[in-house]
N, C-alpha and C positions, 0 to 999 in steps of 0.2 A: 384331422382331415377325414372327411367322409370317404367311404369306398363305394364304388358302384360295380356290380357284377356285369361283365361283358357277355351277356347271354349265355349260351351253352359252352362257351370257353371256360366258364367258371373263374376267369381271371378277375381278381379284385383290384381295380385300378382307382387311382386318386380322382376325386371329383373335380379338382383343378388339374388338368393334364397339359402337357407341353407340346405345342405345335412348333416344330423346328424349322419351318421355312424361313422366318426372319433372321435366324442366326447366320445365314449366308452373308448378311450385310455387315457383320462385325468380325473382328479379328479372332484368331484361334484361341488366344488367351482370354479375351473378353467372353467368348462363348463358353469356355471351360468354367470360368468363374460363375457365369449365369446358370449353367446347367448344374453345377455343384450346389449352388444356393437352392435351386429348385428341389434337388434331391434331399438336401439336408432339412428342408422345410416340409417334406412329406410327399412331394410329387414322385410317383413311381411309374408313370406312363409317358413315353416319349414317342411322338409320331413324326416321321420324316419321309423322304423319298429319294430314290436314286437320282431323280431329275433335279433335286435341289442342290446342285453343284457340290459344295464341300460340307453340307449339313451332316451327312452320315459320318464323315471323317471326324468332325468336331465332336459328335456324340461318342464315337469310339474312343477318342483321345481323352475326353473328360470323365467317362463313366465306365471304362473297361474293368476297373477294379471292383465295381459293385454290380457287375452284369447279372448275377444271380438274384439280385434284389429289385430289379426293374423289369418293366415290360417294354419291348421295343416293337413298334410297327413301322414298316417301310412299304414302299410301293414301286411299281414299274409300269410304264406304258406298255401297251400290248401290240406294238407295230408288227411283230412277228415272233414266232417261238424262239428263234435264235437270239433275237433282241432281249427277250425276257430272261433267257438262260444267261446271257452275258451280264445283264443287270443284276441278276440274283447273286452270281459269284462276286461281282464287284461290291455289292452291298455287304456281303459277309466280310470281305477284306476291309472295307472302309469302317465298318462298325466294330471291327476287331472282335468278332464273335464267331462261333461255329454253328449258331442257330438263330433264327428270327422268330419271334413270338407270333406276329401276325404279318403275313405277306399279302399285300393288297394289289389287285389289278386296278390300275389307276385311270379312272374316267374313260374307259373304252367306249367307242361309238356303237359297238355291237357286243353281243355276248361272246364269251370265249368259246373256242372250238374244242373238240375232244382232245386233240394233241396238246393244247395248252394245259388243260386240266390234268391230263395224264402226267405231265412234267411236274406239276404242283403236288399231285398225289405221291409221286416218286420221292420228291424232296421231303415230304412229310413222313413217308415210311423210313427214310434214311435219317430222320431226326434233325434235318436242317431247317425245317419250319414246323411250327406247332399248329397254326390255324390259318385258314385261307379267308381273306377279306375281299371286299369289292367297294370301289368308290365311284360316285357319279354325281352329276349335276342335274340330270334329267329324271323326272319322276317315272316316266314310262320305262326307261331302261333299268332304273333302280328296282321297280316292281317286277320287271321281267327277270332280273337276276335273282330276286327272292323266290320267284316261281320255280327256279332250278333246284332249290332246296339244298344247295351244296355249300353256301357261303356262311361262315361263322360270324362275320361282322359286316356291317354296312356303314360306310362313311358318306355323309350327305350334308349339304348346307342346311344349317338350322340355327335360327336366331329368333328374336322377337318379331321378325318380319315373316315368320312361318305362315304358309297358306294352309287351308284345310287339308289339302293333299299332302303337304309336308307332315302335318300332325298325324294324319292317318298312316303314313309310312312309319313313323315312330311307334304308333300303336301296333301296327302289323308286326314290326320287329319284336316288340314285347310279347305278342301272342305266340310268335314262332320261335322265340328264344334265340334271336339273332342280336348280337351286340350292336348298339347304335352309337356311332362316333360322330359328333357334330363338328363339321368344319364350318368356316366362315361365320363363327359365332358373333363377330363384329361386322358382318357383311362386307368383308374386305376393307375395313377401316371407315366405312360410311356411317356406322352407328356411333354417335358421339356421347352416349351415356352407357358406359360399360356396366355399371351397377344395375341398370334397368334390364339389360339383356341377360346378365348373370341371374337376376331374380326370376326372369321369365323361364329360362332354361331349367332352373332348379326345380320347377314344378314337375318335370318329367323325370321320374326316378330311374329310368333305364337309359338316359342320355348322358354320354360322356363327352363334354366339350373339350376340344383341344384349342387352347388360347395361344395364338402366335405372339411371342414376345421377343424383344431384342434388347430390352433395358431392364435393369433390376427394379426400377420404379414401377414398370408395368407389371412385372411378376408380383411384386409386393401388393399392388393394388388388388389383383384378383385373389391372392391369398388372404388379404384382409377381408374381402367379402365372404370368403369361406369361413374365416374365424368368427365372423359376426354376420350370419346369414341375413340378407335383407328380406323384409317382409312385404308380401304382395298385398298391400292395402290400397285404399282409394288413391292416395297420393302417388304411389308407385305405378298404379295402373294409368294414371294421367301421364306420367313420364313415358311409359311404354307407348301409349296412344300418340303422344307427340312425335316420337321417333317414327312410328308407322306413318303418320300423316305427312311428315316432312320428306319421307322417302317413298311416297306413293308413286305408282307408275313405273315406267321402264327406267332402270338405272344400271350402270355398269358396276359389277362387284369387284373388278380388278383382278380376275383370275388369270388373265394373260393368255388364255387358250386361242385368242384371235391372232396372236403374233406368230411369225413375223409379218410385217406389212411391206408389200413391194414398193410403196411410196415412202417408206421410212418413218411412218407415223407411229408414235408411241401410243398406240390405241388405248391400252389399258389405263393410262393416266388421262389422256386427252378426252376420252369419252365420259369422264366423270369429274372434269375439272371445275365445273360450276358448283356442284354440291361440296367439293373439297374447299373451294374458296369460302363458302358459307360456313365451314366448320373448322377452319384453321386460320392462322395469321395470313392476311391477304398478300403481303409484300412479296414473298417468294414466288407465289403463283402468278403474280402480275409483273414479274421482272423480265429481263431480257431472255433468259433461258426458255421460259415457257411461252413467251411471245414467239420465239423461233419455232418451238415445237408445234404450237397451234397453227402457225402459218403453213405447215406441211399439209394440213388438211385440204388446203386449196389445190394440192397436187394429187389428190385422190383420183385413181384411175377407174374407180367403180368396178373392180374385178369381182367383188362379192365374196372373196375368200374369208374375210373377217366375219361376215354374216353367217356363212355356212359353218364356221367353227364355233360360234357362240353357243355354249351349253344352255343359255337362258333364252335362246330364240330371239335375241334383240336384232332390230334392223340397225346394225352398227353404223353403216355409212350415213344414214339419216340422223342417228343420234350424234355423230361427230359434227355434222353440219349445224345442228341445233346448238351444240355446245360452242362452236366457233362463233356463231351469230351472237350469242349472249356474251361470250368472252370479249369480242370486239367492243361491245358497248361498255362492259365493265372496265376494260383496259383504257379506253378513251376517257372515261369519267375519272378513273384513278390518276391518270397522268395529265389531265387537262391543266392543272396548276403549273406544271413544269414548262408548258408551252408559252406561258405568258411572259 
């Protein structure tokens, strides 16, 4: 397993690292088996968040006996200082540890105030955290956070869909010795060629991708690419270009920051249902469950809350309407034989 230095932290972490959001969806014992397999095959960096329901608890349960051999990063939203304090103590309990390697302020809409930073500095002085990180989905806020000069790591979406601005953020982190952690390496599941995005990211020697996995097969796939690194040749570039071309324009990454919806719309899925239908078996998406979910879009009250929350600046209500229009046509076509 290649190791990548996380900037000035000097932490040497595995080139295939573990994004622990998806383990919310599987049982405690299944999670433990998956986490242990990752550890046994060389993964030493595990990224989670207080917000990810029982993800921290599952990591603590599975890996507490090898705590000194792994690096744990977790996160908290920054609604208030009291909120962060509560989350911090809860994270320590759930992870069954007395320190956190990297504590990240999770996608804040603005930069942290002095009181927030003083709390983090105090926790660092007490040995309860080692390094302070920052996560975001907006380039302007990410760059403003780097301007502060206080964050040891930056976590930001990065995949083969990276823009010039995204690449410059990676380069800036390299110049300023800030560790770069890549979230959304599969663009929230929209990229259908994991080897292509793995190959693309591997070009950037300071980028640590955290791949979200919930199945042993998924973990083995990424570890297999690490064991036999794919080559960025002409054929691979064509595969990368194909992914970029098919995902051109505005699309939902499924981050879920738009939720909850007053009309009960499952926005993070409904807003990307057409590309999902094109990249997965159609039957589940065109069944009764998603027909009911898509019909809720007709009840949209145009409150604009989802649009204001979207970290990618999408016009979410308009995107939902376009998805519904296309879905109606696909649904009718798919089921027309049943009506005869």
